[in-house]
C-alpha positions in Angstrom: 90.3 -68.9 -58.6 90.4 -65.2 -57.9 88.7 -64.0 -54.7 86.2 -61.8 -56.7 85.0 -64.9 -58.5 84.5 -66.8 -55.3 82.4 -64.0 -53.8 80.2 -63.8 -56.9 79.3 -67.5 -57.0 76.8 -67.3 -54.2 73.4 -68.3 -55.4 71.6 -66.7 -52.4 71.1 -63.0 -52.7 72.5 -61.2 -49.7 69.2 -59.7 -48.5 67.5 -63.1 -48.7 70.3 -64.6 -46.7 69.9 -62.0 -43.9 66.1 -62.4 -43.7 66.4 -66.2 -43.4 69.0 -65.8 -40.7 66.8 -63.4 -38.7 63.7 -65.4 -39.0 65.3 -68.4 -37.2 66.5 -66.5 -34.1 63.7 -65.7 -31.6 63.8 -62.0 -30.7 63.4 -61.3 -27.1 62.5 -58.1 -25.3 62.4 -57.1 -21.7 60.5 -54.2 -20.2 59.5 -53.6 -16.7 58.6 -49.9 -16.5 55.7 -47.8 -17.6 57.3 -46.3 -20.6 55.9 -46.8 -24.0 59.0 -47.2 -26.2 60.2 -50.6 -24.9 56.7 -52.1 -25.1 56.2 -50.6 -28.6 59.4 -52.3 -29.7 58.4 -55.6 -28.1 54.9 -55.4 -29.6 56.3 -54.9 -33.1 59.3 -57.2 -33.2 59.6 -59.7 -30.3 58.9 -63.4 -30.2 59.3 -63.4 -26.4 58.7 -60.8 -23.7 60.5 -61.3 -20.4 59.2 -59.4 -17.4 61.8 -58.5 -14.8 59.2 -56.6 -12.7 59.8 -56.6 -9.0 56.5 -58.3 -8.0 54.2 -60.8 -9.6 51.4 -58.2 -9.5 53.6 -55.7 -11.4 54.3 -58.5 -14.0 50.6 -59.2 -14.5 49.8 -55.4 -14.7 52.6 -55.0 -17.4 50.9 -57.7 -19.6 48.0 -55.3 -20.0 50.3 -52.6 -21.1 52.0 -55.0 -23.6 48.5 -56.0 -24.9 47.6 -52.3 -25.5 50.8 -51.8 -27.5 50.1 -54.9 -29.5 46.6 -53.5 -30.3 48.2 -50.2 -31.4 50.5 -52.0 -33.9 47.9 -54.5 -35.1 49.5 -57.6 -33.6 47.7 -60.4 -31.8 49.3 -60.4 -28.3 49.0 -64.1 -28.0 51.8 -64.4 -30.6 54.3 -63.1 -28.1 55.5 -65.8 -25.6 55.8 -64.4 -22.1 58.5 -65.3 -19.6 59.0 -64.2 -16.0 61.7 -64.5 -13.5 61.1 -66.4 -10.2 63.0 -65.0 -7.3 62.0 -65.6 -3.7 63.3 -66.6 -0.4 61.4 -69.8 0.0 59.8 -72.6 -2.1 56.2 -71.7 -1.2 56.7 -68.1 -2.3 58.2 -69.3 -5.6 55.3 -71.5 -6.2 52.8 -68.7 -5.5 54.6 -66.4 -7.9 54.7 -69.2 -10.5 50.9 -69.9 -10.1 50.1 -66.2 -10.5 52.2 -65.8 -13.6 51.0 -69.0 -15.3 47.4 -68.0 -14.7 48.2 -64.6 -16.4 49.4 -66.5 -19.5 53.1 -66.8 -18.9 54.6 -69.9 -20.5 58.2 -69.6 -19.6 59.5 -69.2 -16.1 63.1 -68.5 -15.2 64.1 -69.9 -11.8 67.0 -68.2 -10.1 68.6 -70.5 -7.5 70.5 -67.7 -5.7 67.3 -65.7 -4.7 67.3 -65.1 -1.0 71.0 -65.7 -0.7 72.8 -68.9 0.0 75.4 -70.9 -1.8 75.1 -72.5 -5.3 74.7 -76.0 -4.0 71.7 -75.2 -1.8 70.1 -73.1 -4.5 70.4 -75.8 -7.1 69.1 -78.4 -4.6 66.1 -76.1 -4.0 65.5 -75.7 -7.7 65.7 -79.4 -8.2 63.0 -79.9 -5.5 60.8 -77.3 -7.1 61.0 -78.4 -10.7 58.4 -81.3 -10.5 56.0 -78.9 -8.8 56.6 -76.2 -11.4 56.2 -78.6 -14.3 52.8 -79.6 -12.8 51.6 -76.0 -13.2 52.0 -76.3 -17.0 49.4 -79.1 -17.2 
């Protein structure tokens, strides 16, 4: 068979193939500053918004900005999953940050074992100790 015949045997139109592919991959956006363009893009297109703001208070404040942009583009803000990064020097601080963000509607928390310095082993051990307590926040 000639290559041109092989290429023309596809039963799925190319545009349909692309839209199916895109619809199966969650689109994520991250924005942590008070500029409208990243939030506008997240409000229009993202499935997940990840905050990398420096403090939990900043993270919670930025949710209001995202909600405003969702309203401007006619999107229900609850259709965007929210994730936040947990970085702190000790376990109590991490739990406080997690409680704050979960109360603000965040459903996905990214725990960084290296926060506060230290080696990988101690960071992983700390993360392992924290996981049951973090999971309890989701209930």
